[in-house]
C-alpha positions as CSV (number, residue, x, y, z in Angstrom):
1,M,-69.6,-75.6,11.4
2,G,-65.9,-74.8,11.6
3,L,-65.2,-72.1,14.1
4,V,-61.7,-71.8,15.5
5,V,-61.1,-69.5,18.5
6,E,-57.8,-68.4,20.0
7,S,-57.4,-66.1,23.0
8,R,-54.8,-64.8,25.5
9,P,-54.7,-62.8,28.7
10,S,-53.1,-59.4,28.8
11,E,-50.7,-57.6,31.2
12,V,-52.6,-54.3,30.6
13,P,-55.1,-53.8,33.5
14,Y,-57.7,-52.3,31.1
15,I,-57.9,-55.5,29.1
16,E,-59.6,-58.7,30.3
17,R,-58.6,-60.8,27.2
18,V,-57.6,-60.6,23.5
19,W,-59.1,-63.1,21.1
20,R,-59.4,-63.9,17.4
21,S,-61.3,-66.5,15.4
22,R,-62.3,-67.6,12.0
23,S,-65.2,-69.4,10.5
24,D,-65.2,-71.8,7.6
25,E,-68.9,-71.8,6.8
26,A,-72.1,-70.0,7.8
27,G,-73.9,-71.2,10.8
28,R,-74.8,-70.3,14.4
29,M,-73.1,-70.3,17.7
30,M,-74.3,-70.1,21.3
31,S,-73.2,-66.7,22.6
32,V,-72.5,-67.2,26.3
33,A,-73.4,-64.4,28.7
34,T,-70.5,-62.1,29.5
35,S,-70.1,-59.1,31.8
36,H,-67.4,-57.5,29.7
37,W,-67.8,-55.1,26.8
38,E,-65.7,-55.6,23.7
39,L,-64.2,-53.8,20.7
40,V,-64.6,-56.2,17.8
41,F,-63.2,-56.1,14.2
42,W,-64.2,-58.5,11.5
43,E,-64.0,-59.0,7.7
44,H,-66.5,-60.9,5.6
45,Q,-66.6,-61.0,1.8
46,G,-63.8,-58.5,1.7
47,V,-65.7,-55.9,3.8
48,P,-64.0,-54.8,7.1
49,Q,-66.3,-53.7,10.0
50,A,-66.0,-52.9,13.6
51,A,-68.3,-52.4,16.5
52,V,-68.5,-51.9,20.3
53,L,-70.3,-54.9,21.8
54,G,-72.0,-54.5,25.1
55,P,-72.3,-57.1,27.9
56,E,-74.6,-60.0,27.5
57,A,-76.9,-60.7,30.4
58,K,-78.0,-64.2,29.1
59,A,-77.0,-66.7,26.5
60,S,-78.4,-66.4,23.1
61,L,-78.1,-67.9,19.6
62,A,-76.0,-65.7,17.3
63,P,-75.4,-66.0,13.5
64,V,-71.8,-66.6,12.2
65,P,-71.0,-65.6,8.7
66,G,-69.1,-68.1,6.6
67,E,-65.4,-67.5,5.7
68,A,-65.0,-64.6,8.0
69,V,-62.2,-63.5,10.4
70,F,-62.7,-61.8,13.7
71,F,-60.5,-60.0,16.3
72,G,-61.6,-58.7,19.6
73,I,-60.5,-56.9,22.7
74,S,-62.5,-57.7,25.8
75,F,-62.2,-54.9,28.4
76,A,-61.8,-55.3,32.1
77,L,-64.7,-54.6,34.4
78,G,-64.7,-51.0,35.6
79,T,-63.5,-49.6,32.2
80,S,-65.8,-47.8,29.9
81,M,-66.0,-45.4,26.9
82,P,-67.7,-42.3,28.4
83,H,-69.0,-41.2,25.0
84,I,-70.7,-44.6,24.5
85,P,-72.3,-45.5,27.8
86,V,-72.0,-49.3,28.5
87,S,-75.4,-49.3,30.2
88,A,-77.0,-48.5,26.9
89,L,-75.2,-51.3,25.1
90,V,-76.3,-54.3,27.3
91,G,-77.4,-57.0,24.8
92,G,-76.6,-54.7,21.9
93,S,-73.8,-53.0,19.9
94,A,-72.7,-49.7,18.4
95,A,-71.2,-49.8,14.9
96,I,-67.9,-47.9,14.3
97,P,-68.0,-45.9,11.1
98,E,-65.6,-45.6,8.2
99,V,-63.6,-48.8,8.8
100,T,-61.1,-50.0,6.3
101,R,-58.4,-52.7,6.6
102,R,-56.0,-50.1,7.8
103,S,-57.9,-47.4,9.6
104,L,-61.1,-46.6,11.5
105,W,-62.8,-43.5,12.7
106,L,-62.9,-43.2,16.5
107,K,-64.3,-40.2,18.4
108,G,-63.4,-37.7,15.6
109,S,-60.0,-39.1,14.8
110,A,-58.5,-41.6,12.4
111,W,-56.8,-44.6,14.0
112,H,-54.8,-47.5,12.7
113,V,-56.7,-50.8,13.0
114,P,-55.2,-52.9,15.7
115,D,-54.5,-56.6,15.6
116,Y,-54.1,-59.6,17.9
117,D,-50.4,-58.8,18.6
118,N,-50.6,-55.0,19.2
119,A,-53.9,-54.7,21.0
120,E,-52.2,-53.4,24.1
121,A,-50.6,-50.4,22.3
122,F,-54.0,-49.5,20.8
123,V,-55.7,-49.6,24.2
124,R,-52.9,-47.6,25.9
125,R,-53.5,-44.8,23.3
126,M,-57.3,-45.0,24.0
127,V,-56.6,-44.4,27.7
128,R,-54.1,-41.6,27.0
129,E,-56.6,-39.8,24.8
130,G,-59.5,-40.3,27.3
131,I,-61.5,-42.6,25.0
132,V,-61.3,-45.3,27.7
133,D,-61.7,-44.5,31.3
134,V,-61.8,-46.6,34.5
135,D,-63.9,-46.0,37.7
136,P,-61.5,-46.7,40.7
137,V,-64.5,-47.3,43.0
138,V,-65.7,-50.2,40.8
139,T,-62.2,-51.7,40.5
140,A,-61.8,-51.4,44.2
141,A,-65.1,-53.2,44.7
142,L,-63.9,-56.0,42.4
143,G,-60.5,-56.3,44.0
144,D,-59.3,-59.0,46.4
145,T,-57.9,-56.7,49.0
146,G,-60.9,-57.0,51.3
147,T,-61.1,-53.2,51.6
148,A,-64.5,-51.8,50.7
149,P,-64.7,-48.6,48.7
150,D,-65.3,-45.5,50.8
151,V,-68.8,-44.8,49.3
152,S,-72.3,-45.7,50.3
153,E,-73.8,-49.0,49.0
154,R,-76.3,-47.0,46.9
155,T,-73.5,-45.0,45.3
156,L,-71.5,-48.1,44.7
157,Q,-74.4,-49.8,42.9
158,R,-75.1,-46.7,40.8
159,R,-71.5,-46.4,39.7
160,F,-71.1,-50.2,39.2
161,V,-74.1,-50.2,36.8
162,A,-72.9,-47.1,35.0
163,A,-69.4,-48.7,34.4
164,T,-70.5,-52.2,33.6
165,G,-74.1,-52.0,32.6
166,L,-74.9,-54.8,35.1
167,T,-75.4,-55.1,38.8
168,Q,-72.8,-56.7,41.1
169,G,-75.2,-59.6,41.6
170,A,-75.6,-60.2,37.9
171,V,-71.8,-60.1,37.3
172,R,-71.2,-62.6,40.0
173,Q,-73.9,-65.0,38.6
174,I,-72.5,-64.7,35.1
175,H,-68.9,-65.3,36.3
176,R,-69.9,-68.3,38.4
177,A,-71.9,-69.9,35.5
178,R,-68.9,-69.5,33.2
179,Q,-66.6,-71.1,35.8
180,A,-69.0,-74.0,36.1
181,A,-69.1,-74.5,32.4
182,V,-65.3,-74.6,32.1
183,L,-65.1,-77.1,35.0
184,I,-67.7,-79.4,33.5
185,Q,-66.0,-79.3,30.1
186,E,-62.8,-80.4,31.9
187,G,-64.6,-83.4,33.3
188,V,-65.6,-82.3,36.8
189,A,-68.8,-83.9,38.0
190,A,-71.8,-81.6,38.4
191,Q,-72.2,-82.4,42.1
192,E,-68.5,-81.4,42.6
193,V,-69.2,-78.1,40.7
194,V,-72.1,-77.4,43.0
195,H,-69.9,-77.9,46.0
196,R,-66.9,-75.9,44.7
197,L,-68.9,-72.9,43.5
198,G,-71.5,-72.6,46.1
199,Y,-74.7,-73.5,44.2
200,F,-77.6,-74.7,46.4
201,D,-78.1,-78.0,44.5
202,Q,-77.9,-79.5,41.1
203,P,-81.2,-77.9,39.9
204,H,-79.8,-74.5,40.9
205,L,-76.7,-75.2,38.8
206,A,-78.8,-76.4,35.9
207,R,-80.9,-73.3,35.8
208,S,-77.8,-71.1,35.9
209,L,-76.1,-73.0,33.1
210,K,-79.2,-72.8,30.9
211,R,-79.7,-69.1,31.5
212,Y,-76.1,-67.9,31.2
213,V,-74.4,-70.6,29.0
214,G,-77.3,-72.0,27.0
215,R,-76.3,-75.6,27.8
216,T,-77.0,-78.3,30.3
217,A,-74.3,-80.0,32.2
218,T,-74.7,-83.1,30.0
219,Q,-74.4,-81.0,26.8
220,L,-71.3,-79.3,28.1
221,A,-69.7,-82.7,28.8
222,T,-70.3,-83.8,25.2
223,P,-69.7,-80.7,23.1
224,D,-71.9,-80.0,20.0
225,T,-69.5,-79.1,17.2
226,A,-72.5,-78.1,15.0
227,L,-73.4,-75.4,17.5
228,P,-70.2,-74.2,19.2
229,L,-70.0,-71.9,22.2
230,S,-68.5,-68.4,22.1
231,L,-65.3,-67.8,24.1
232,L,-65.0,-69.7,27.4
233,Y,-61.8,-69.6,29.3
234,K,-60.4,-70.4,32.8
235,T,-60.0,-67.2,34.9
């Protein structure tokens, strides 16, 4: 199956990544676990659609329609759409109504459909109008400053799950498995990946890859073009 994926990082702190893809023929892909929620637009057989996709707690097979184009905004951890709780979207999605090639209906207002090049302007407007919010406690917990948020551990966990749909432990495991998959695809030996990323041993790595990436280390080292993976990138 031909599935071409392109992505880029963003300078906007609310965005983790912007991506686009196209498929040549119908098939399936392995959807890799992800801790980020996304806003995705696609067109198939001349029909434009859009949806909010929740985090994925494990890898799963997903259908890919033939001759379709996709564009997505992957949002940073800690951001959320308060009117669509992320915790209710884990492993699922919420369709956005009344989508055309030029406009969509979002929280009671008509919006121009964004594209790969102007995603940042679209998200900045979402923030200004209160459609996207960020929990500073969660972003502080995710930061590299070494300063813990000034809340109890119980409060932190509750707010973390509310903002991301996942626990801190689940986010760490997903992130590590994705890092491991990228390293193995780059030719790093499994034993070296175990050492670099702090797995107990190779069986521990193997279980993590199977759960969160849907591939073994051997399969990652020899990619299956008939069953491609969803977006993987080096953080």
